[in-house]
N, C-alpha and C positions, 0 to 999 in steps of 0.2 A: 550443583551450582545453578543459580538462576541468572540467565543473561537475557536482557530485553532491549539491548541497543548495541549495534556492531556495524563496522564498515567493511564492505566487500568490493572486490574488483570483478567486473564481468567483461568478457570479450566474445563477440559473435565470430563465427567462422568466416574465413576469407573465401571468396568465390574462386572456383577453379579456372584455369586458363583455357581459352579456346586454342585450337591447334591448326597448323597449316598442313594440309594433306591433299593428295590428288589421286583419283582413280587410275589404276594402271593395269587393270585386267586385260589379258590378251585379246579377248573377243568383245570388249565393250568399247564401242566407238565414242569418240569425243567424251572421254571420261570426266574431265573437269574437276573442280575443287570439291572435296567432300569432308573437310575438317569439321569435327563436331564441337559443340559448345561445352564450356566448363560447367560443372555442377554448382548449385548455389550453396553458400556456407550455412551452417546450422545457426539457429536462433538461440538466444538465452531467454528461457521461458520460466515464469514463476507460477506455481500451483499451490493450492491449500493442502496442508497435511492436518487432517482432523485429529490425529493422535498426538500432536505436538502442542506444548504450551510454553515453550521457551526457545530462545535462539542458540541454545548450547551447541547445536550441531555445527555452528559456524565458528566455534572457538579455535579450531585447529585447521579449518579449511576456509580460506577467504578469497580464493582465486578460482573463478569458474570460466573455462574457455571451451567454446563449442568447436565441433569438428569442421575442418576446412572442406570445401567442395573439391571433388576430383577433377582432374584435367580431362578435356575432351579427347577423342581419338578419331582415327580415320573411319571411313564408311559412315560418316555422320553420326558416330556414336557419342551420346551425351555423357558427360562426366557424372559420377555419383554425387548426389546431394549430400551435404554434411549432416550428421546427426545433431539434433537440438540437444542442448544441455538443460535439464529440468532441475529447477531449484525449488524445493518444497519448504514452505514457511507456515507457522501457525496462523490460523484465521485471526484477522485483526492487525496484521503487520502492515505498517506504512513503509513504502519505498520512497526515500528522500534523495534528492541530488546532494552529493557529498559537499560540493562547493557552496551552493546557495542555501541549502537546507530546505528548499521548497519540496512540497509533496508531489511526487510523480504519479503514484497510484496507491490506492487503499485496497489491500487484499482482504476484502470482507465478503465478496460474493464467490460463487463457485466457478467463475470464468477464468481460464488461464490468461496471463498477461505477458506479452512479449516486450521485454525491456530493451534488448539489443537485437537488431535485425541482421541476419547474415548477409554477407556480400553477394551480389549477383554474379553468376558465372560469366566469363568472357565469351565473346562470339568466335566461332571458328571461321576459317576463310570462306566457307560456303556462302556466308551472308554477303560477301563483298564482291561477288561476281556480277558484272554488268556487261551489256553488249560491247562496250569498248574496253572493259578490263576483265578478260576471260580467265586469266591465270593469276589471281591475287595471291601474293606470296607473304601475306601478313594476316595476323589474327589479333584478337584483343585479350589482354590479361584480365583475370577476375578482379572484382572490386573488393577492397578490404571490408571486413565486418565492423560493425559499430562496437566501441568499447566505452565503458563507463564505470566510474566509482560511485557507489550509492551507500547510503546508511539505511539499515533495516531497523525499524523501531516498532516494538510490539506494544500495542494498546489493546488489552484484552476486551473482548466483546461480552458485556453483561448488562442485564436490565437494571440491576440494583447494586449500588456500591456501599460497602460498610466502611465508615470512617469513625475515628475516635482516638482517644489517648491510649497509650500502652496499658494493658491489663484491664481495659474497660469491659472486655468480654466479647470482642468481635469474632474471634476464632471459635469460641464456645458456642456463639449463636449460629454461625455457619454450620458447625458440626451437628447442632441440635435440629436444624430444619432441613438439612440436606444429607446426601451420602458422602459429602466431602469429609476428609479426615486430616485436618490441619494439625500441626503440633500445638498442644495446649500445655502450659506449665505456669507455675505461680511465680513468674519473674518478668520484668519488662523486656520488650523486644523478643518475645518468644517467636513471633512470626517475623521471618526474615525475607520472605518472598510472597507475592500475591497467590491467593488460592481461589478457585472457582468451585461453585456447587450449584446443582440444579434443584430447585425447590418445587415439589409437586403440589398442585392444588386440586387434584382430582382428575381421574381419567388420564388423558394425554396432555392436559394443560399444565403449565408451570412457568417458571421464570428462572433466569440465571443470576446468581448473586456472587459478587466478588468481595473478598476480604483482603485488605492491604495492610502492611506493617503500620503500627501506630505512629501518629504524629505527636510532636511535643512543641511547646512554645519555642520559637526561634528556628523551626524547621526550615524556613525560607532562607536562613543564613547558614544552613548545613547542620544544625543541631540534631542529635539523634541520627535517624536514617534520612533526614532531610525530606525533600519533596520528590525524590527520585521515582517513587512508585505511584504517585498520584496520577500519572498518565494512564494507569490501568482503570481508573474510574471516570476518565474524561468522556467516554462514550455512554456512560450510564444514564438511563432515563430519569432516575431519581436516586437520592441518597438516603441511607438510614444511618443516623448518627447515634452510636452507642455511648450512653452516658452512665457512669457509676452513680446511681441515685442514693446508694447507702452511705457514701462518704468514707468507705473503708480504706481508701488511699490517702485520706487526709485532705481531700479537695472538696469543694462544693460543686454540685451539679451545674450551677450557672457558670462558674468559672471554667468548667470543662467545655460547656457549650460555646462560650465566647472564645476560648483559646482555639478550638478547631475551626470555628467560623472565620477567625482572623487569618489563620494559615491558609484556608481555602481561598479566601479573598486575595491573598498575596499571590497564590499560585495561578488562579484563574477566576476573575469576577464572574464569568459566565457559568463556570462550574459551581461556584458558591451560590448562584441564584437558582439552581435546580430545585424542584420540589423535594422536600425533606420531611422525614418522620423521625422523631426522637424516641429511641428505644431506651427507656429508663431501666437499666439492667440492675441485677442484684436486689430487686425489690422483695425477694423472699426474706431478706434480713429485716424487713420492716413489718412482716405479718407472721401469723402463726401457722405456716405451712399448709395453706389451702391448696387443693389440687389445681385449681384454675381461678384466676382473678382478672377482673377488668379494671377495677379501681381499688386503690389502697384505702382501707377503712379510715385510717387516721394519718394524714400526711404530716411529715416532719416539716419544720419551717423551711428547710432547704428545698424540699420537694415542692412546697407551695410556691416558693420563689421561682423555681424552674418552670412550673406551669404558667405563672404570670408572664414570665419572659417569653416563653414559647407562644403564648396567646398574642403577645405584641408582634411577634415575628410571623405569625400565621402557621406555626408548626403544630402538628398533632403529637401528643405524648401518649405512648403505649407502655405500660408497666410490664416488665418481663423478668424472668429469671432463666437465663440460658442454662445454668448449671442444674437447676431443679426442674427444667422444662415446664415452666409455668408462664402463662400469658402468650405463648408462641403462636397459637392458632389465631388469636386476636390480631397479632402483629402481621402474620402472613396474609390474613384476609384483608387487612387494611392496605397492605402493599399491593395485593392483586387488584383491589378495587381502584386504587389510584393509577396503576399501570394501564388499565383499560381506557383511561382518558388521556393518556400521554402519547406523544408522537413516537414513531419507531426509533430504534437505536441509531445514534449518530454515525454517519459515514462521511468520509472526507473526500472532497473533490480535488482533482489535480490543480496544482497552483502554477503549473508551467504555462506561460502565455506564449502567443506567437512571437513576441519580442524576445522571450527567452530562447525559443527554438532558433530564431535567427542568430542570436548572439552565440549559441552553442555550435553553429555550423562552421565548418572549416571553409573559409572563403578563398583559400589559396587556389589559384588557377582561374579565378573569375575573369581576370583581364585577358586570358587567352581563349575565351569562348568565341567560336566562329559561327557566324550566321551567313548563309549563302543560299542562292536560288538555283535550282536545277532545271533541266529541260522540261520536266513535267509541271513547271510553274509552282512547285511546292517549295516552301522555305525549310531549311534544315538548320538545327542548332546542335553544335557538337563542342566537346571539350571535357576535360577531366572533372571540372566542377559539376557540369550537367550530368555526367555519368554517376557521380556520387549522389546527386539529388534524386535521380531516377531510381537508384538502388534503395533509397530510404522509403519510397512511396509504395503503398499498397493501393493499386488503382481500382480495386474492387470495393474500397471503403470511401464513403463520402467525405468524412473529416480529413482523411489522408489526401484526397484530391484537392480539398480546400487549402491544405498545407502546401501542396505542390504549386498551386496558383499563387499563393502569397509569396512563396520563395522566388518564383520567377519575377514577380513585380518588384520585390525588395532588392533583388540583385540587378535590376535594370534591364533584364532580358526582354520584357515586353516592350519597353521603350525603344530598345535597339531594333526590335522587329519592325516597329512603326517607321523608324528612320530608314530601314532597308526597303521600305515600300510595301510592307505587309498590310493588307486591308481586310475589312470585314468579309468573312467567308473563305479566305485563303487557307490552304492546307499547310499545317506546320508539323514538322517531324522533330521531336526532341529525343534523340537517340532512336529507340524503337517504338516510341509513343507517338501516335498521330492524333491530331485534333484540329478542329476548325477555329480559326482566329476570330474572336469576338471583341470588338473594340468598344 
């Protein structure tokens, strides 16, 4: 079974709790608090599985929960950090927000992607000792991990996409020029799922070709297999439209060309505008079995009409026979030549904006955020909302720091600091994060 779109639930681990503990050894003077911090919760991490080409693995498992962090202990022992949960997906999988449908990340490169970040462990009471509070009898609980529902959508990564009507010969062409072995039979809709093949052009050079189930007129309204599989050629740098030039199906080549063009336009005008080569298949039925040909000696009226129409549209026509393996070198060479001039394979940027991030945030507790000044003249910002914000931020990453700054501004924290008398150069503590105020 081929599955290329599915919804899953992810939950990062909760942070472990800090503990209240005091040193009580007989010969240790002034023992004091020694409660350790809780461990951080595990993250939900996506990685590429090069051996996968379907999302079938998610058919029966759609809930992924990372391990919680362990609680701290006495003697300043830190709790165990939770194990990450690793989710492997095929290359080319898009991760979309389930509610808005916006792209969160495109799994096209080799870098792991952290979707849900584990909760930060709570502080033990060792952090809360001061000259005036020497026996703090409280600690902080760990923060909850992020949870999210996402839709995984597979868009295969290929340089060239094969499109055409059923029985035009797409699967036969893919099998003839690559090592792929798609199912081939003499009936419509033999191909029920996309297939990929690597076409070699000498040495280590080559390109990836994708074959999708055939389209028919009315596919945009759900006829046949509909447009469901066209997403797998959306990344392709160019299209090869396979047309039955022999008329063996009782259709004219031009009508085949126009039908597919119309369906591509309805699905995506941008996809329909990609560079295209017309592979006039089954041309061996028009000649006397030559081993290789570039031009047909005597074109039928239908073939002449096809060439005229393609000339108007700016498409090159290459006559081939996938079954007889004729004209394939000419087609492959033409594809390789055009690919050298085309931009790289399409990758998708994240569609999540700062406004989306702000809308997704849980704003509960924002009204209880406290801002106060201590004897060292530093300003302190505390509260549940601030704890959750700090937990989400990677302070070693520039973009994450910018998100931290935006969140403080949008929540009104910066304005409240000004109202409290905070000025340029003053020290501000947001939980355990310290920075100089810049107005």
